[in-house]
DRENTI-452698 format. One line per 4 residues: number of its first residue (from 1); their letters; for each residue x, z, y of C-alpha. Coordinates in nm, 4 decimals, padded with zeros to 6 digits, m for minus. Example, Ala and Ser with C-alpha at 12.3 -4.5 7.8 and 13.67 -1.06 7.14 Angstrom:
% residues 2
1> as> 01.2300:00.7800:m00.4500; 01.3670:00.7140:m00.1060
% end
This chain:
% residues 153
1> xxxx> 00.4539:04.7917:01.6001; 00.2868:04.8685:01.2592; 00.3478:04.6141:01.0037; 00.0783:04.5351:00.7553
5> xxxx> 00.2079:04.4171:00.4156; m00.1322:04.3313:00.2480; m00.1963:04.1087:00.5550; 00.1315:03.9299:00.5131
9> xxxx> 00.0885:03.8915:00.1442; m00.2538:03.7473:00.1768; m00.1123:03.4939:00.4411; 00.1656:03.3870:00.1965
13> xxxx> m00.0845:03.3435:m00.0914; m00.2902:03.1042:00.1324; 00.0025:02.9070:00.2407; 00.1530:02.8640:m00.1092
17> xxxx> m00.1871:02.7803:m00.2503; m00.2348:02.5029:00.0089; 00.1225:02.3792:m00.0681; 00.0613:02.3586:m00.4502
21> xxxx> m00.2276:02.1053:m00.4442; m00.1503:01.7883:m00.6431; m00.1390:01.4488:m00.4845; m00.4780:01.2713:m00.4666
25> xxxx> m00.5535:00.9014:m00.3919; m00.5612:00.8721:m00.0274; m00.8826:00.7874:00.1558; m00.8662:00.4449:00.3337
29> xxxx> m00.7929:00.4819:00.7078; m01.1361:00.4454:00.8605; m01.0224:00.3247:01.1977; m00.9814:m00.0382:01.0955
33> xxxx> m01.1463:m00.2157:00.8145; m01.0849:m00.5771:00.6810; m01.3368:m00.8273:00.8219; m01.3886:m01.1922:00.6919
37> xxxx> m01.4510:m01.4426:00.9693; m01.6617:m01.7519:00.9463; m01.3244:m01.9552:00.9268; m01.2597:m01.7769:00.5872
41> xxxx> m00.9712:m01.5667:00.7272; m00.9402:m01.1895:00.7452; m00.8948:m00.9800:01.0563; m00.9681:m00.6058:01.1184
45> xxxx> m01.2378:m00.4429:01.3168; m01.2717:m00.0811:01.4167; m01.5825:00.1391:01.3391; m01.7706:00.0025:01.6191
49> xxxx> m01.7375:m00.3580:01.5005; m01.4981:m00.4594:01.7709; m01.2359:m00.6994:01.6656; m00.8962:m00.5294:01.6732
53> xxxx> m00.6626:m00.7654:01.4833; m00.7529:m01.1385:01.4952; m00.8537:m01.3264:01.1780; m00.5254:m01.4705:01.0577
57> xxxx> m00.4900:m01.3463:00.6860; m00.5855:m01.5199:00.3721; m00.6673:m01.1805:00.2114; m00.6605:m00.8292:00.3448
61> xxxx> m00.6656:m00.4671:00.2058; m00.7739:m00.1295:00.3635; m00.5214:00.0686:00.5644; m00.3368:00.3530:00.3964
65> xxxx> m00.0794:00.5412:00.5677; m00.1217:00.3243:00.8756; m00.0219:00.0073:00.6647; m00.2319:m00.2415:00.4919
69> xxxx> m00.1454:m00.5083:00.2269; m00.2203:m00.8618:00.3631; m00.1484:m01.2196:00.2591; m00.0682:m01.5231:00.4560
73> xxxx> 00.0112:m01.8552:00.2889; m00.0471:m01.7069:m00.0472; 00.2353:m01.4422:00.0011; 00.1844:m01.0663:00.0388
77> xxxx> 00.3386:m00.7973:00.2735; 00.2396:m00.5187:00.4826; 00.0984:m00.4948:00.8293; 00.0717:m00.2171:01.0723
81> xxxx> m00.2431:m00.1205:01.2930; m00.1400:m00.3800:01.5392; m00.1137:m00.6631:01.2998; 00.2606:m00.6814:01.3000
85> xxxx> 00.4476:m00.7390:00.9794; 00.6334:m00.4306:00.8761; 00.7188:m00.5847:00.5404; 00.7097:m00.9584:00.5672
89> xxxx> 00.4827:m01.1784:00.3505; 00.7512:m01.2748:00.0835; 00.5735:m01.1370:m00.2434; 00.3385:m01.2497:m00.5036
93> xxxx> 00.1343:m00.9333:m00.5007; 00.1210:m00.6077:m00.2855; m00.0629:m00.3081:m00.3850; m00.2195:m00.0319:m00.1544
97> xxxx> m00.0071:00.2542:m00.0718; m00.0465:00.5548:m00.2960; m00.0788:00.9226:m00.2312; 00.2964:00.9604:m00.1976
101> xxxx> 00.2996:00.7021:00.0997; 00.4618:00.4282:m00.1071; 00.3492:00.0605:m00.1762; 00.4602:m00.1495:m00.4380
105> xxxx> 00.5086:m00.5286:m00.4268; 00.5841:m00.7863:m00.7056; 00.7759:m01.1129:m00.7234; 00.7336:m01.3111:m01.0377
109> xxxx> 00.9979:m01.5749:m01.1055; 00.8248:m01.9027:m01.1439; 00.4996:m01.7265:m01.1040; 00.2057:m01.8615:m01.2926
113> xxxx> m00.0796:m01.8028:m01.0660; m00.4355:m01.8087:m01.2006; m00.7038:m01.7797:m00.9411; m00.5037:m01.5223:m00.7419
117> xxxx> m00.4285:m01.3154:m01.0461; m00.0851:m01.3091:m01.1981; m00.0756:m01.3705:m01.5718; 00.0591:m01.0992:m01.7867
121> xxxx> 00.4175:m01.1466:m01.8477; 00.4023:m01.1517:m02.2121; 00.2046:m01.4717:m02.1954; 00.4349:m01.6492:m01.9464
125> xxxx> 00.7690:m01.5135:m02.0603; 00.8524:m01.4639:m01.6886; 01.0328:m01.1809:m01.5139; 00.8675:m00.9588:m01.2792
129> xxxx> 01.0676:m00.7925:m01.0029; 00.9338:m00.5014:m00.8024; 01.0099:m00.3247:m00.4797; 00.8647:00.0001:m00.3480
133> xxxx> 00.8361:00.0689:00.0266; 00.7581:00.3736:00.2204; 00.5150:00.3929:00.5035; 00.7961:00.3148:00.7588
137> xxxx> 00.8552:m00.0273:00.5679; 01.1817:00.1130:00.4261; 01.2890:m00.0132:00.0713; 01.2801:00.2966:m00.1544
141> xxxx> 01.3356:00.1446:m00.4997; 01.3665:m00.1882:m00.6619; 01.4048:m00.3228:m01.0111; 01.2657:m00.5543:m01.2740
145> xxxx> 00.9961:m00.5291:m01.5413; 01.0820:m00.6672:m01.8683; 00.8581:m00.8578:m02.1122; 00.7643:m00.5441:m02.2816
149> xxxx> 00.6528:m00.3795:m01.9719; 00.9506:m00.1486:m01.9245; 01.0812:m00.1088:m01.5942; 01.4626:m00.1266:m01.5359
153> x> 01.6489:m00.0726:m01.2185
% end
């Protein structure tokens, strides 16, 4: 067998170049999208418009890494593509999963809620606690954000 070094070198360059890309904002999963029913609750439909997750959420976000932030009774968590809670609705706010496959939730002590938006901490003097979950619903990191906006574990 004749070994061809230039071919091997080209293959290594292609593989390493593909691995060296920087993380990007993930595109929403296109299989299921939030849908607002006539009752004012959100569910999810597929690309053909067929209802896949019944309308049962107060608010719903697109799927990223097969999980979506959803709220029920003004509390946020993450659901899977079958509508099951992976991270229960225990939080004041949940953000979409990032390119690294992590989602962040916030809890504000004695939260002041203004039309669904949390007031900045420096206005309320309240503490904000955060947790970061991975796409399997496992806790990765937690801590608190102090009044100056600094994160501490």
